[in-house]
DSSP file (Angstrom, degrees, kcal/mol; ACC not computed):
  #  RESIDUE AA STRUCTURE BP1 BP2  ACC     N-H-->O    O-->H-N    N-H-->O    O-->H-N    TCO  KAPPA ALPHA  PHI   PSI    X-CA   Y-CA   Z-CA
    1    1 A M              0   0    0      0, 0.0     2,-0.4     0, 0.0    65,-0.0   0.000 360.0 360.0 360.0 162.2    6.6   -1.3    5.5
    2    2 A T        -     0   0    0     63,-0.0     2,-0.3     2,-0.0    63,-0.1  -0.877 360.0-118.8-108.6 144.9    9.0    1.0    7.4
    3    3 A D        -     0   0    0     -2,-0.4     2,-0.5    61,-0.1    61,-0.1  -0.651  26.9-154.3 -76.7 134.1    8.1    4.2    9.2
    4    4 A H        +     0   0    0     -2,-0.3     4,-0.1    58,-0.3    57,-0.0  -0.950  22.2 173.9-117.4 114.4    9.7    7.2    7.7
    5    5 A E        +     0   0    0     -2,-0.5    -1,-0.1     2,-0.1     3,-0.1   0.833  69.0  52.1 -82.7 -34.7   10.3   10.2    9.9
    6    6 A A  S    S-     0   0    0      1,-0.2    -2,-0.0     0, 0.0     0, 0.0  -0.234 108.5 -58.4 -97.4 179.4   12.3   12.2    7.3
    7    7 A A  S    S-     0   0    0     -2,-0.1    -1,-0.2     2,-0.1     4,-0.1  -0.269  70.5 -94.0 -59.2 144.7   11.5   13.1    3.8
    8    8 A W  S    S+     0   0    0     -3,-0.1    46,-0.1    -4,-0.1    -1,-0.0  -0.928 102.8  32.7-115.2 142.2   10.9   10.2    1.4
    9    9 A P  S    S-     0   0    0      0, 0.0    -2,-0.1     0, 0.0    -1,-0.0   0.613  98.0-119.9 -79.0 160.0   12.7    8.7   -0.4
   10   10 A P    >   -     0   0    0      0, 0.0     3,-1.4     0, 0.0    -2,-0.1  -0.225  21.0-113.1 -62.2 156.5   15.8    9.1    1.8
   11   11 A E  T 3  S+     0   0    0      1,-0.3    -3,-0.0    -4,-0.1     0, 0.0   0.758 110.7  66.0 -59.5 -28.5   18.8   11.0    0.4
   12   12 A D  T 3  S+     0   0    0      2,-0.0     2,-0.5     0, 0.0    -1,-0.3   0.385  72.7 112.2 -88.0   8.2   20.9    7.8    0.3
   13   13 A I    <   -     0   0    0     -3,-1.4     2,-0.4     2,-0.0     0, 0.0  -0.686  43.9-178.3 -78.2 125.8   18.8    6.0   -2.3
   14   14 A E        -     0   0    0     -2,-0.5     2,-0.7     2,-0.1    -2,-0.0  -0.995  19.3-148.5-130.2 129.3   20.6    5.5   -5.5
   15   15 A L        +     0   0    0     -2,-0.4     2,-0.3     2,-0.0    28,-0.0  -0.844  36.4 147.4 -97.6 114.7   19.3    3.8   -8.6
   16   16 A V        -     0   0    0     -2,-0.7     2,-0.5     0, 0.0    -2,-0.1  -0.986  49.3-110.1-141.3 157.7   22.0    2.1  -10.7
   17   17 A L        -     0   0    0     -2,-0.3     2,-0.1     4,-0.0    -2,-0.0  -0.762  37.7-154.8 -81.1 129.2   22.4   -0.8  -12.8
   18   18 A D    >   -     0   0    0     -2,-0.5     3,-1.4     1,-0.1    -1,-0.0  -0.360  34.5 -93.8 -95.2 179.8   24.5   -3.6  -11.2
   19   19 A D  T 3  S+     0   0    0      1,-0.2    -1,-0.1    -2,-0.1    -2,-0.0   0.760 124.3  55.7 -65.7 -22.7   26.6   -6.4  -12.7
   20   20 A D  T 3  S+     0   0    0      2,-0.0    -1,-0.2     0, 0.0    -3,-0.0   0.563  80.0 119.0 -83.3  -7.5   23.5   -8.7  -12.4
   21   21 A S    <   -     0   0    0     -3,-1.4    -4,-0.0     1,-0.2     0, 0.0  -0.205  64.4-139.4 -60.4 150.2   21.2   -6.5  -14.4
   22   22 A E  S    S+     0   0    0      2,-0.1     2,-0.5     0, 0.0    -1,-0.2   0.453  82.3  86.4 -86.1  -2.7   19.8   -8.0  -17.6
   23   23 A I  S    S-     0   0    0      5,-0.0     2,-1.1     4,-0.0    -2,-0.1  -0.868  70.0-148.8-105.0 124.7   20.4   -4.6  -19.3
   24   24 A D    >>  -     0   0    0     -2,-0.5     4,-2.7     1,-0.2     3,-1.1  -0.810  13.4-165.1 -93.7 101.7   23.7   -3.9  -20.9
   25   25 A S  T 34 S+     0   0    0     -2,-1.1    -1,-0.2     1,-0.3     5,-0.1   0.665  81.6  53.1 -65.6 -16.1   23.7   -0.1  -20.3
   26   26 A E  T 34 S+     0   0    0      1,-0.1    -1,-0.3    -3,-0.1     3,-0.0   0.706 122.7  22.2 -95.0 -17.9   26.6    0.3  -22.8
   27   27 A S  T <4 S+     0   0    0     -3,-1.1     2,-0.4     1,-0.1    -2,-0.2   0.575 112.3  71.0-120.7 -19.5   25.3   -1.5  -25.8
   28   28 A E     <  -     0   0    0     -4,-2.7     2,-0.5     2,-0.0    -1,-0.1  -0.817  63.9-151.6-104.6 138.3   21.4   -1.4  -25.3
   29   29 A E        -     0   0    0     -2,-0.4     2,-0.4    -3,-0.0    10,-0.1  -0.942  11.2-159.0-109.0 133.0   19.3    1.7  -25.5
   30   30 A I  E     -A   38   0A   0      8,-0.5     8,-3.7    -2,-0.5     2,-0.3  -0.909   4.7-164.7-117.4 141.6   16.1    1.9  -23.5
   31   31 A Y  E     -A   37   0A   0     -2,-0.4     6,-0.2     6,-0.3    -2,-0.0  -0.929  15.1-129.3-125.1 146.7   13.1    4.1  -24.1
   32   32 A D    >   -     0   0    0      4,-2.6     3,-1.6    -2,-0.3    -1,-0.1  -0.105  47.9 -84.6 -80.0-173.1   10.2    5.2  -22.0
   33   33 A S  T 3  S+     0   0    0      1,-0.3    -1,-0.1     2,-0.1    -2,-0.0   0.690 130.1  52.9 -67.3 -20.1    6.5    5.0  -23.3
   34   34 A K  T 3  S-     0   0    0      2,-0.1    -1,-0.3     0, 0.0    -2,-0.0   0.325 122.1-103.0-103.1   6.5    6.9    8.4  -25.0
   35   35 A G  S <  S+     0   0    0     -3,-1.6     2,-0.4     1,-0.3    -2,-0.1   0.559  71.7 145.2  87.5   4.6   10.0    7.4  -26.9
   36   36 A N        -     0   0    0      1,-0.1    -4,-2.6     6,-0.0     2,-0.3  -0.653  53.6-117.9 -75.7 131.4   12.6    9.3  -24.7
   37   37 A R  E     -A   31   0A   0     -2,-0.4     2,-0.7    -6,-0.2    -6,-0.3  -0.545  24.4-130.1 -69.1 127.7   15.8    7.5  -24.3
   38   38 A I  E     +A   30   0A   0     -8,-3.7    -8,-0.5    -2,-0.3     2,-0.2  -0.749  41.2 157.6 -89.1 118.8   16.5    6.6  -20.7
   39   39 A T     >  -     0   0    0     -2,-0.7     4,-2.5   -10,-0.1     5,-0.2  -0.690  58.9 -91.8-126.3 175.2   20.0    7.7  -19.6
   40   40 A D  H  > S+     0   0    0     -2,-0.2     4,-2.7     1,-0.2     5,-0.2   0.903 129.8  52.7 -58.0 -40.3   21.5    8.5  -16.2
   41   41 A E  H  > S+     0   0    0      2,-0.2     4,-2.7     1,-0.2    -1,-0.2   0.906 107.8  52.3 -62.9 -43.1   20.5   12.1  -16.6
   42   42 A Y  H  > S+     0   0    0      2,-0.2     4,-2.3     1,-0.2    -2,-0.2   0.919 111.5  46.8 -53.3 -50.1   16.9   10.9  -17.3
   43   43 A V  H  X S+     0   0    0     -4,-2.5     4,-2.6     2,-0.2     5,-0.2   0.929 111.6  48.9 -60.8 -48.0   16.9    8.9  -14.2
   44   44 A N  H  X S+     0   0    0     -4,-2.7     4,-2.2     2,-0.2    -1,-0.2   0.873 111.2  50.5 -62.1 -37.9   18.3   11.6  -12.1
   45   45 A D  H  X S+     0   0    0     -4,-2.7     4,-2.1     2,-0.2    -1,-0.2   0.888 109.5  52.5 -60.4 -40.5   15.7   14.1  -13.4
   46   46 A A  H  X S+     0   0    0     -4,-2.3     4,-1.9     2,-0.2    -2,-0.2   0.921 109.3  47.8 -62.3 -46.2   13.0   11.6  -12.7
   47   47 A I  H  X S+     0   0    0     -4,-2.6     4,-2.5     1,-0.2    -1,-0.2   0.905 110.5  52.2 -64.1 -42.4   14.2   11.3   -9.0
   48   48 A D  H  X S+     0   0    0     -4,-2.2     4,-2.5    -5,-0.2    -1,-0.2   0.893 107.5  52.6 -59.5 -39.4   14.4   15.0   -8.7
   49   49 A D  H  X S+     0   0    0     -4,-2.1     4,-2.2     2,-0.2    -1,-0.2   0.871 109.1  49.1 -66.9 -37.3   10.8   15.3   -9.9
   50   50 A V  H  X S+     0   0    0     -4,-1.9     4,-2.1     2,-0.2    -2,-0.2   0.903 110.5  50.2 -70.2 -41.4    9.6   12.8   -7.4
   51   51 A H  H  X S+     0   0    0     -4,-2.5     4,-2.6     2,-0.2    -2,-0.2   0.906 112.0  49.3 -59.6 -41.5   11.4   14.6   -4.6
   52   52 A R  H  X S+     0   0    0     -4,-2.5     4,-1.9    -5,-0.2     6,-0.2   0.887 109.5  50.6 -64.7 -37.5    9.8   17.9   -5.8
   53   53 A A  H  <>S+     0   0    0     -4,-2.2     5,-2.2     2,-0.2     6,-1.0   0.864 112.9  45.8 -69.5 -36.6    6.4   16.4   -5.9
   54   54 A I  H ><5S+     0   0    0     -4,-2.1     3,-1.0     4,-0.2    -2,-0.2   0.911 112.2  50.4 -65.5 -44.5    6.7   15.1   -2.4
   55   55 A D  H 3<5S+     0   0    0     -4,-2.6    -2,-0.2     1,-0.2    -1,-0.2   0.876 112.6  48.5 -62.5 -36.2    8.1   18.3   -1.1
   56   56 A E  T 3<5S-     0   0    0     -4,-1.9    -1,-0.2    -5,-0.2    -2,-0.2   0.506 115.6-114.7 -82.8  -4.8    5.2   20.2   -2.7
   57   57 A G  T < 5S+     0   0    0     -3,-1.0    -3,-0.2    -4,-0.3    -2,-0.1   0.592  83.5 120.4  85.0   5.9    2.6   17.8   -1.3
   58   58 A R  S   <S+     0   0    0     -5,-2.2    -4,-0.2    -6,-0.2    -5,-0.1   0.662  73.2  46.1 -78.2 -16.6    1.5   16.4   -4.8
   59   59 A V  S    S-     0   0    0     -6,-1.0    -2,-0.2    -9,-0.1    -1,-0.1  -0.991  90.9-118.7-126.2 130.4    2.5   12.8   -3.8
   60   60 A P        -     0   0    0      0, 0.0    -6,-0.1     0, 0.0    -2,-0.1  -0.394  25.9-128.0 -67.2 146.0    1.6   11.1   -0.5
   61   61 A V        -     0   0    0     -7,-0.1     2,-0.2    -4,-0.1   -57,-0.0  -0.796  25.4-112.8 -90.6 137.8    4.4   10.1    1.6
   62   62 A P        -     0   0    0      0, 0.0   -58,-0.3     0, 0.0     4,-0.1  -0.495  29.2-173.1 -71.6 132.2    4.4    6.5    2.8
   63   63 A T        -     0   0    0      2,-0.3     3,-0.1    -2,-0.2   -59,-0.0   0.416  40.8-116.3-107.4  -5.1    3.8    6.4    6.5
   64   64 A G  S    S+     0   0    0      1,-0.2     2,-0.6   -61,-0.1   -61,-0.1   0.330  90.7  97.7  82.1 -12.6    4.3    2.6    7.1
   65   65 A R        +     0   0    0    -63,-0.1     2,-0.3     2,-0.0    -2,-0.3  -0.938  48.4 163.9-116.9 119.1    0.7    2.4    8.2
   66   66 A S        +     0   0    0     -2,-0.6     2,-0.2    -3,-0.1     0, 0.0  -0.853  34.2  38.0-125.1 165.4   -1.8    1.3    5.7
   67   67 A G  S    S-     0   0    0     -2,-0.3     3,-0.1     3,-0.0    -2,-0.0  -0.487  94.5 -22.9  98.6-167.1   -5.4    0.1    5.9
   68   68 A R  S    S-     0   0    0     -2,-0.2     3,-0.1     1,-0.1    -2,-0.1  -0.322  79.8 -76.3 -78.0 161.9   -8.2    1.2    8.1
   69   69 A P        -     0   0    0      0, 0.0    -1,-0.1     0, 0.0     5,-0.1  -0.191  58.2 -96.9 -54.2 146.1   -8.0    2.9   11.5
   70   70 A S        -     0   0    0      1,-0.2     7,-0.1    -3,-0.1     4,-0.1  -0.384  22.8-156.9 -71.1 146.8   -7.0    0.6   14.4
   71   71 A L  S    S+     0   0    0      1,-0.1    -1,-0.2    -3,-0.1     3,-0.1   0.641  92.5  55.8 -88.1 -19.3   -9.9   -0.7   16.5
   72   72 A T  S    S-     0   0    0      1,-0.3     2,-0.2     4,-0.2    -1,-0.1   0.828 122.8 -67.3 -83.0 -39.6   -7.6   -1.3   19.5
   73   73 A G    >   -     0   0    0      3,-0.4     3,-1.8     0, 0.0    -1,-0.3  -0.778  64.9 -52.2 156.0 159.7   -6.3    2.3   19.7
   74   74 A E  T 3  S+     0   0    0      1,-0.3     3,-0.1    -2,-0.2    -3,-0.0  -0.235 119.2  16.3 -59.3 134.9   -4.2    4.8   18.0
   75   75 A G  T 3  S+     0   0    0      1,-0.3     2,-0.3    -5,-0.0    -1,-0.3   0.582 108.4  93.5  80.3  11.7   -0.8    3.7   17.0
   76   76 A T  S <  S-     0   0    0     -3,-1.8    -3,-0.4     0, 0.0     2,-0.4  -0.969  73.0-119.1-132.5 152.5   -1.5    0.0   17.4
   77   77 A H        -     0   0    0     -2,-0.3    -7,-0.0    -7,-0.1    -3,-0.0  -0.693  27.1-122.4 -83.9 136.9   -2.6   -2.6   14.9
   78   78 A S        -     0   0    0     -2,-0.4    -1,-0.0     1,-0.1    -8,-0.0  -0.675  31.4-113.1 -81.0 135.2   -5.9   -4.5   15.5
   79   79 A P        -     0   0    0      0, 0.0     2,-0.3     0, 0.0    -8,-0.1  -0.225  31.4-133.2 -57.8 151.0   -5.5   -8.2   15.8
   80   80 A R        -     0   0    0      2,-0.0     2,-0.4     0, 0.0     0, 0.0  -0.843  18.3-171.6-106.3 146.0   -7.1  -10.2   12.9
   81   81 A V        +     0   0    0     -2,-0.3     2,-0.3     2,-0.0     0, 0.0  -0.989  15.8 176.1-132.3 127.0   -9.3  -13.2   13.1
   82   82 A S        +     0   0    0     -2,-0.4     2,-0.3     2,-0.0    -2,-0.0  -0.937   6.0 163.6-128.7 154.6  -10.1  -14.9    9.8
   83   83 A F        -     0   0    0     -2,-0.3     2,-0.3     2,-0.0    -2,-0.0  -0.962  34.2-104.5-161.9 159.9  -12.0  -18.1    8.9
   84   84 A R        -     0   0    0     -2,-0.3    -2,-0.0     0, 0.0     0, 0.0  -0.624  31.0-175.1 -92.4 145.5  -13.6  -19.7    5.9
   85   85 A V        -     0   0    0     -2,-0.3     2,-0.1     2,-0.0    -2,-0.0  -0.932  33.8 -94.6-133.6 161.4  -17.2  -19.9    5.2
   86   86 A P    >>  -     0   0    0      0, 0.0     4,-2.1     0, 0.0     3,-1.5  -0.492  40.8-112.1 -77.1 152.6  -19.3  -21.5    2.5
   87   87 A E  H 3> S+     0   0    0      1,-0.3     4,-2.5     2,-0.2     5,-0.2   0.856 116.6  55.5 -46.6 -46.5  -20.2  -19.3   -0.5
   88   88 A E  H 3> S+     0   0    0      1,-0.2     4,-1.4     2,-0.2    -1,-0.3   0.807 107.1  49.1 -63.1 -30.6  -23.8  -19.2    0.4
   89   89 A L  H <> S+     0   0    0     -3,-1.5     4,-2.2     2,-0.2    -1,-0.2   0.873 110.7  50.5 -74.5 -41.1  -23.1  -17.9    3.9
   90   90 A R  H  X S+     0   0    0     -4,-2.1     4,-2.4     2,-0.2    -2,-0.2   0.897 109.5  50.7 -64.9 -40.1  -20.8  -15.2    2.5
   91   91 A E  H  X S+     0   0    0     -4,-2.5     4,-1.8     2,-0.2    -2,-0.2   0.851 110.9  49.3 -61.2 -36.9  -23.5  -14.1    0.1
   92   92 A R  H  X S+     0   0    0     -4,-1.4     4,-2.7     2,-0.2     5,-0.2   0.918 111.0  50.1 -67.4 -47.2  -26.0  -13.9    2.9
   93   93 A A  H  X S+     0   0    0     -4,-2.2     4,-2.7     1,-0.2    -2,-0.2   0.921 110.0  49.6 -59.1 -47.4  -23.6  -11.9    5.0
   94   94 A K  H  X S+     0   0    0     -4,-2.4     4,-2.0     2,-0.2    -1,-0.2   0.893 111.1  49.3 -61.3 -40.4  -22.9   -9.5    2.2
   95   95 A A  H  X S+     0   0    0     -4,-1.8     4,-2.1     2,-0.2    -2,-0.2   0.917 113.8  45.8 -66.6 -44.1  -26.6   -8.9    1.6
   96   96 A R  H  X S+     0   0    0     -4,-2.7     4,-1.4     2,-0.2    -2,-0.2   0.885 112.1  51.4 -62.2 -41.0  -27.3   -8.4    5.3
   97   97 A A  H  X>S+     0   0    0     -4,-2.7     5,-3.5    -5,-0.2     4,-0.5   0.876 111.3  46.9 -56.9 -44.2  -24.4   -6.1    5.6
   98   98 A E  H  <5S+     0   0    0     -4,-2.0     3,-0.5     3,-0.2    -2,-0.2   0.864 110.9  53.1 -69.7 -38.2  -25.5   -4.0    2.6
   99   99 A Q  H  <5S+     0   0    0     -4,-2.1    -1,-0.2     1,-0.2    -2,-0.2   0.796 112.8  42.3 -62.5 -31.8  -29.0   -3.9    4.0
  100  100 A E  H  <5S-     0   0    0     -4,-1.4    -1,-0.2     2,-0.1    -2,-0.2   0.406 115.4-114.4 -96.9  -4.5  -27.9   -2.6    7.3
  101  101 A G  T  <5S+     0   0    0     -4,-0.5     2,-0.3    -3,-0.5    -3,-0.2   0.860  77.5 115.5  74.9  35.3  -25.4   -0.1    5.7
  102  102 A K      < -     0   0    0     -5,-3.5    -1,-0.3    -6,-0.1     2,-0.2  -0.785  68.0-104.4-128.5 164.9  -22.3   -1.9    7.1
  103  103 A T     >  -     0   0    0     -2,-0.3     4,-2.0     1,-0.1     5,-0.2  -0.500  33.3-114.5 -81.9 166.1  -19.3   -3.8    5.9
  104  104 A V  H  > S+     0   0    0      1,-0.2     4,-2.7     2,-0.2     5,-0.2   0.845 118.9  57.5 -70.2 -28.2  -19.2   -7.6    6.2
  105  105 A S  H  > S+     0   0    0      2,-0.2     4,-2.5     1,-0.2    -1,-0.2   0.942 107.5  45.8 -63.8 -48.6  -16.3   -7.0    8.6
  106  106 A A  H  > S+     0   0    0      2,-0.2     4,-2.2     1,-0.2    -2,-0.2   0.888 112.6  49.5 -61.7 -38.2  -18.5   -4.9   10.9
  107  107 A L  H  X S+     0   0    0     -4,-2.0     4,-2.8     1,-0.2     5,-0.2   0.930 111.4  49.8 -69.0 -42.9  -21.3   -7.3   10.8
  108  108 A A  H  X S+     0   0    0     -4,-2.7     4,-2.8     2,-0.2    -2,-0.2   0.920 109.6  51.5 -60.6 -39.5  -18.9  -10.2   11.6
  109  109 A R  H  X S+     0   0    0     -4,-2.5     4,-2.3     2,-0.2    -1,-0.2   0.933 111.5  47.9 -64.8 -41.6  -17.5   -8.3   14.6
  110  110 A E  H  X S+     0   0    0     -4,-2.2     4,-2.6     2,-0.2    -2,-0.2   0.946 113.8  46.2 -58.5 -51.4  -21.0   -7.6   15.9
  111  111 A A  H  X S+     0   0    0     -4,-2.8     4,-2.6     1,-0.2     5,-0.2   0.924 113.5  49.5 -59.4 -43.8  -22.1  -11.3   15.5
  112  112 A F  H  X S+     0   0    0     -4,-2.8     4,-2.3    -5,-0.2    -1,-0.2   0.915 111.5  48.1 -63.3 -40.8  -18.8  -12.5   17.1
  113  113 A E  H  X S+     0   0    0     -4,-2.3     4,-2.1     2,-0.2     5,-0.2   0.931 113.3  47.7 -62.3 -49.4  -19.3  -10.1   20.1
  114  114 A Q  H  X S+     0   0    0     -4,-2.6     4,-1.8     1,-0.2    -2,-0.2   0.897 112.3  50.1 -55.4 -45.6  -22.9  -11.2   20.5
  115  115 A F  H  X S+     0   0    0     -4,-2.6     4,-0.7     1,-0.2    -1,-0.2   0.918 113.0  45.4 -68.7 -44.4  -22.0  -14.9   20.3
  116  116 A L  H  < S+     0   0    0     -4,-2.3     3,-0.2    -5,-0.2    -1,-0.2   0.823 110.7  53.7 -75.4 -27.9  -19.2  -14.5   22.9
  117  117 A R  H  < S+     0   0    0     -4,-2.1    -1,-0.2     1,-0.2    -2,-0.2   0.868 101.4  59.9 -63.4 -39.1  -21.4  -12.5   25.3
  118  118 A A  H  <        0   0    0     -4,-1.8    -1,-0.2    -5,-0.2    -2,-0.2   0.708 360.0 360.0 -71.0 -16.5  -24.0  -15.2   25.2
  119  119 A G     <        0   0    0     -4,-0.7    -3,-0.1    -3,-0.2    -1,-0.1   0.489 360.0 360.0  70.6 360.0  -21.4  -17.5   26.6
């Protein structure tokens, strides 16, 4: 994703049918789920509605940062470590994590830290 400092979507985004589109805008009529014909005016009104909703705070603005907070520090991504386990081990980990009120990720991080400290 891209970080957006200004209002989203940027003013320079334009939705148009190009020559490669499968829709022949001159001979085919397209309708929305409520039976309204989709025209250039319809699309422009929809874009205006999205801009208004964003400006009014009714729609979240993409920040380019998704997921959980960083474990490394603000403004940085936490590195990932992944590995495969047998189903039985995964089920045991889920049960233990639930018992302790944690996520499997938190349980795995703690176990990994303990293992590495033990040397």
